[in-house]
C-alpha positions as CSV (number, residue, x, y, z in Angstrom):
1,X,-48.9,-68.2,-15.1
2,X,-45.2,-69.0,-14.7
3,X,-43.7,-70.8,-11.8
4,X,-45.5,-70.8,-8.4
5,X,-43.5,-70.6,-5.2
6,X,-44.4,-72.1,-1.9
7,X,-43.1,-69.7,0.7
8,X,-42.5,-71.1,4.2
9,X,-41.8,-69.2,7.4
10,X,-40.5,-71.3,10.3
11,X,-40.8,-69.4,13.5
12,X,-40.4,-70.1,17.2
13,X,-44.2,-69.8,17.7
14,X,-45.7,-70.5,14.3
15,X,-45.1,-72.2,11.0
16,X,-46.7,-70.4,8.0
17,X,-47.0,-71.1,4.3
18,X,-48.4,-69.3,1.3
19,X,-48.2,-69.8,-2.5
20,X,-47.0,-66.9,-4.6
21,X,-47.1,-66.3,-8.3
22,X,-44.1,-65.3,-10.5
23,X,-44.5,-61.6,-9.5
24,X,-44.8,-62.4,-5.8
25,X,-48.6,-61.9,-5.6
26,X,-50.3,-64.3,-3.1
27,X,-52.3,-67.1,-4.8
28,X,-53.5,-68.6,-1.5
29,X,-54.3,-67.3,2.0
30,X,-51.6,-67.7,4.7
31,X,-51.9,-71.1,6.4
32,X,-50.5,-71.3,9.9
33,X,-49.9,-74.0,12.6
34,X,-48.4,-73.5,16.0
35,X,-44.8,-74.5,16.2
36,X,-44.6,-78.0,18.0
37,X,-43.5,-78.0,21.6
38,X,-40.4,-79.9,20.7
39,X,-39.6,-78.4,17.2
40,X,-37.0,-80.9,16.0
41,X,-36.2,-81.0,12.3
42,X,-38.2,-84.2,11.6
43,X,-41.3,-82.8,13.3
44,X,-41.1,-79.4,11.6
45,X,-40.5,-80.9,8.2
46,X,-43.5,-83.2,8.7
47,X,-45.7,-80.2,9.6
48,X,-44.5,-78.3,6.5
49,X,-45.4,-81.3,4.4
50,X,-48.9,-81.3,5.8
51,X,-49.3,-77.6,5.2
52,X,-48.1,-78.0,1.6
53,X,-50.1,-81.2,0.8
54,X,-53.2,-79.3,-0.6
55,X,-51.2,-76.7,-2.6
56,X,-49.8,-76.6,-6.1
57,X,-46.3,-75.2,-6.5
58,X,-43.1,-75.5,-8.5
59,X,-40.4,-74.5,-6.0
60,X,-40.0,-73.6,-2.4
61,X,-38.5,-70.7,-0.4
62,X,-38.1,-71.1,3.4
63,X,-37.2,-68.6,6.1
64,X,-35.6,-70.0,9.2
65,X,-34.9,-68.3,12.6
66,X,-31.1,-68.6,12.7
67,X,-28.0,-68.2,10.6
68,X,-28.4,-70.0,7.2
69,X,-25.5,-70.5,4.9
70,X,-25.8,-72.3,1.6
71,X,-29.1,-73.8,2.7
72,X,-27.6,-75.2,6.0
73,X,-28.9,-73.9,9.3
74,X,-26.0,-73.1,11.6
75,X,-27.8,-71.7,14.7
76,X,-31.2,-72.3,16.1
77,X,-31.6,-70.6,19.5
78,X,-35.4,-70.9,19.7
79,X,-35.7,-74.5,18.3
80,X,-33.7,-77.6,19.1
81,X,-30.0,-78.4,18.9
82,X,-30.6,-80.9,16.1
83,X,-31.0,-77.9,13.7
84,X,-27.3,-76.9,14.1
85,X,-25.6,-77.7,10.8
86,X,-28.8,-79.2,9.4
87,X,-29.1,-79.2,5.6
88,X,-32.6,-77.7,5.5
89,X,-32.8,-76.8,1.8
90,X,-31.8,-80.4,0.7
91,X,-34.0,-82.2,3.2
92,X,-37.0,-80.1,2.5
93,X,-36.4,-80.4,-1.3
94,X,-36.4,-84.2,-0.8
95,X,-39.5,-84.1,1.4
96,X,-41.6,-81.9,-1.0
97,X,-40.1,-83.1,-4.3
98,X,-39.3,-79.5,-5.4
99,X,-36.2,-77.3,-5.6
100,X,-35.8,-75.4,-2.4
101,X,-33.9,-72.4,-1.2
102,X,-33.4,-71.4,2.4
103,X,-32.5,-68.1,4.1
104,X,-32.7,-66.4,7.5
105,X,-36.3,-65.5,8.3
106,X,-35.6,-61.8,9.0
107,X,-33.7,-61.6,5.7
108,X,-36.8,-63.1,4.0
109,X,-39.1,-60.6,5.7
110,X,-36.8,-57.8,4.7
111,X,-36.9,-58.9,1.1
112,X,-40.7,-58.6,1.3
113,X,-40.6,-55.1,2.9
114,X,-37.7,-53.0,1.8
115,X,-37.7,-50.2,-0.8
116,X,-34.2,-50.9,-2.0
117,X,-33.0,-47.4,-1.2
118,X,-30.1,-46.5,1.1
119,X,-29.4,-48.2,4.4
120,X,-32.5,-50.3,5.5
121,X,-32.6,-52.3,8.7
122,X,-35.1,-54.9,9.6
123,X,-35.9,-56.0,13.2
124,X,-38.4,-58.8,13.9
125,X,-40.0,-58.8,17.3
126,X,-41.3,-62.3,17.9
127,X,-40.3,-65.3,20.0
128,X,-36.7,-64.0,19.5
129,X,-35.2,-60.8,18.0
130,X,-34.3,-61.2,14.3
131,X,-32.4,-58.7,12.2
132,X,-31.4,-58.0,8.6
133,X,-29.4,-55.2,7.0
134,X,-29.7,-54.1,3.3
135,X,-27.7,-51.4,1.5
136,X,-29.3,-50.2,-1.7
137,X,-31.3,-53.4,-1.8
138,X,-28.3,-55.7,-1.3
139,X,-28.5,-58.0,1.7
140,X,-25.6,-58.0,4.2
141,X,-25.8,-61.7,5.2
142,X,-25.7,-63.4,8.6
143,X,-26.4,-60.3,10.8
144,X,-27.5,-61.9,14.1
145,X,-27.9,-58.8,16.1
146,X,-30.4,-60.4,18.6
147,X,-27.6,-62.1,20.4
148,X,-25.4,-58.9,20.8
149,X,-25.2,-57.1,24.1
150,X,-27.9,-54.4,24.5
151,X,-28.4,-53.3,28.1
152,X,-28.0,-54.4,31.7
153,X,-25.8,-57.3,30.7
154,X,-28.5,-58.8,28.4
155,X,-28.9,-59.1,24.7
156,X,-31.5,-57.6,22.4
157,X,-33.3,-60.9,22.4
158,X,-33.2,-61.3,26.2
159,X,-34.6,-57.7,26.6
160,X,-37.1,-57.7,23.7
161,X,-38.1,-61.3,22.9
162,X,-41.6,-62.7,23.8
163,X,-40.5,-64.0,27.2
164,X,-39.2,-60.5,28.1
165,X,-42.5,-58.9,27.0
166,X,-44.5,-61.4,29.1
167,X,-42.1,-60.9,32.1
168,X,-41.6,-57.1,32.0
169,X,-45.0,-56.0,30.8
170,X,-45.9,-53.8,27.8
171,X,-44.9,-50.5,29.3
172,X,-41.3,-51.5,30.3
173,X,-41.0,-53.5,27.0
174,X,-41.9,-50.4,25.0
175,X,-39.4,-48.3,27.0
176,X,-36.7,-50.9,26.0
177,X,-37.8,-50.8,22.4
178,X,-37.5,-47.0,22.4
179,X,-33.9,-47.3,23.7
180,X,-33.1,-50.0,21.1
181,X,-34.3,-47.9,18.2
182,X,-32.1,-45.0,19.4
183,X,-29.1,-47.5,19.7
184,X,-29.7,-48.9,16.3
185,X,-29.9,-45.4,14.7
186,X,-26.6,-44.5,16.2
187,X,-25.0,-47.8,15.2
188,X,-26.3,-48.1,11.6
189,X,-27.4,-44.5,10.7
190,X,-30.3,-46.3,8.8
191,X,-32.6,-44.5,6.4
192,X,-35.4,-46.8,7.4
193,X,-36.0,-49.3,10.1
194,X,-38.7,-51.9,9.5
195,X,-40.3,-53.6,12.5
196,X,-42.0,-56.9,11.9
197,X,-43.1,-60.0,13.9
198,X,-46.0,-60.8,16.1
199,X,-45.1,-58.6,19.0
200,X,-45.4,-55.4,16.9
201,X,-49.1,-55.4,18.0
202,X,-47.8,-54.6,21.5
203,X,-46.1,-51.3,20.4
204,X,-47.6,-48.3,22.1
205,X,-44.8,-45.7,21.7
206,X,-44.8,-43.1,19.0
207,X,-42.3,-44.3,16.4
208,X,-40.0,-41.9,14.5
209,X,-40.9,-41.2,10.9
210,X,-38.0,-43.4,9.8
211,X,-39.4,-46.4,11.5
212,X,-42.2,-48.4,9.9
213,X,-44.2,-51.4,11.1
214,X,-44.6,-54.1,8.4
215,X,-47.3,-56.8,8.4
216,X,-46.3,-60.4,9.3
217,X,-47.2,-61.5,5.7
218,X,-44.0,-59.8,4.6
219,X,-42.1,-62.8,6.0
220,X,-43.8,-64.9,3.3
221,X,-43.9,-62.4,0.5
222,X,-40.1,-62.1,0.5
223,X,-39.9,-65.7,-0.6
224,X,-40.2,-64.7,-4.2
225,X,-36.9,-62.8,-4.1
226,X,-34.9,-66.0,-3.5
227,X,-35.7,-67.0,-7.0
228,X,-34.9,-63.7,-8.8
229,X,-31.7,-64.1,-10.7
């Protein structure tokens, strides 16, 4: 069967796990828990251990909502300050007893969604606003577009995150999304934009042919790519 990968997606609202076979095909259903109210590293790692306890796997891939460099989480806007400069890959490897690789969650979702052709942009619409950029299948690392200015003195995340959707309502949020898509097309001249995350279910506008909505499970399916040499 080859090596089995536990794919973990740490999000601002949910923590998800799934086991993938060597080709990236799911061997288990997606298992999900709500993110704890105070999502400190120790609490989140304990939750991942609980989710992993009933599963068999040889290695671990984890997606995290912030900049991740060499397995270390450098930012964590939607979690707690203890995550800044936290060695997630090493600590999770010790906790689970398996080799672990960590990456930004939007990067991992992109790895599960892209075709590997041309300029492909990923935007995740969830608690925050995640982003990833790929050129002919190669990841451009550490693109944190969510915290860049967008409109009315606010960032993409402030205008399009979950709090903004709740506050502004679906119609205004969709108008903002339409403006964001136009902005991103002018900025990146992308061939394809993939929209993921839980708030994609609130999209009511007609999307251009170059924009595709991808299922949430892509954030887990991309975990297999972390182990492709």
